[in-house]
C-alpha positions, 0 to 999 in steps of 0.5 A, a space after each residue: 499499500 502507497 505512502 497516499 492511500 495510508 495518508 488518506 486513510 489517515 486523513 479519513 480516519 482522523 475526520 471523527 476526531 477532528 470533528 470531535 475537537 472542534 465541538 470540544 473547542 468550541 465548549 471551552 470557554 477560555 483554550 489553552 494548549 494544555 486543554 488543545 495538547 490533552 485532547 489531541 494527546 488522548 486522540 492520536 494516542 487511541 487513533 494508533 493503538 485500535 489499528 495495532 488491536 485491529 491489525 493482531 485480530 486480523 492477523 489471527 484470523 488471516 487464514 480463513 480469510 486469505 481467499 476473499 481479504 479483498 473483499 474484506 477489506 472493502 466491505 470493512 472501509 466502505 462501513 466505515 466511510 458510510 459510518 462517518 456519512 451516517 453520523 455526519 448527517 444523523 448526529 444529535 449534537 445534544 449527545 455531547 457530553 458537557 466538559 470535553 476536558 474530562 479524563 473519563 468524558 475524553 477517554 469516551 471519546 477517544 474510544 468512541 472515534 477510533 474504533 473506525 480505525 480498529 477496523 482498519 487494523 483488521 483491513 491492514 493486517 490483510 493486505 499484509 501492511 508493515 504495521 509501523 508506518 500506518 500506525 505513526 501516520 494515523 495517531 500523527 496524522 489525528 494527533 494533529 488535526 484534533 490539536 487543529 480541530 480544538 483551536 478551529 473550534 474555539 474561533 469558528 464554531 461549527 462552519 466546517 464540523 459535518 462536511 468535514 466528516 462526510 468527506 473522510 467517509 468518502 475518502 474511506 470509501 474511494 480507498 476501499 474500492 481501489 483495493 478491490 479494482 486492484 484485486 479484481 482487476 
């Protein structure tokens, strides 16, 4: 898998964390550097760990699905991308937790936004992709986007949040289609 594809996957996965960071930045009255670092650290860490867990599960089951691995990778990426698009359109903002700096709230948000990365980790293992580069790229891109999102949220609010999640979903679906077409053709 090319670095370009991995970067696009990283950006797609980071979109939901970016959107939540924007919302978090909006709800914090006076956003300080350490607030943005805390939010970005939680999201970046969990986005990096979840593909590792998914990759391990995928490696354990690789023998069972080796004949249809490209279909599984395609299905997982389309599912994750579709989920991002669905949540961007139908997410109820009143469900958002009130204090984004509470460690329990951050933990739950980080887990919720990184479930998609778990599925991508399974896909990467089926494609026999080395794990270090994707983990570093996914975690790093998520950290940077979440850090930036907190500041954007504190200054600009909800102007672009849902549109960015839709773009992220479309990127993941596009990568899934690309993987399928490369294996079929």
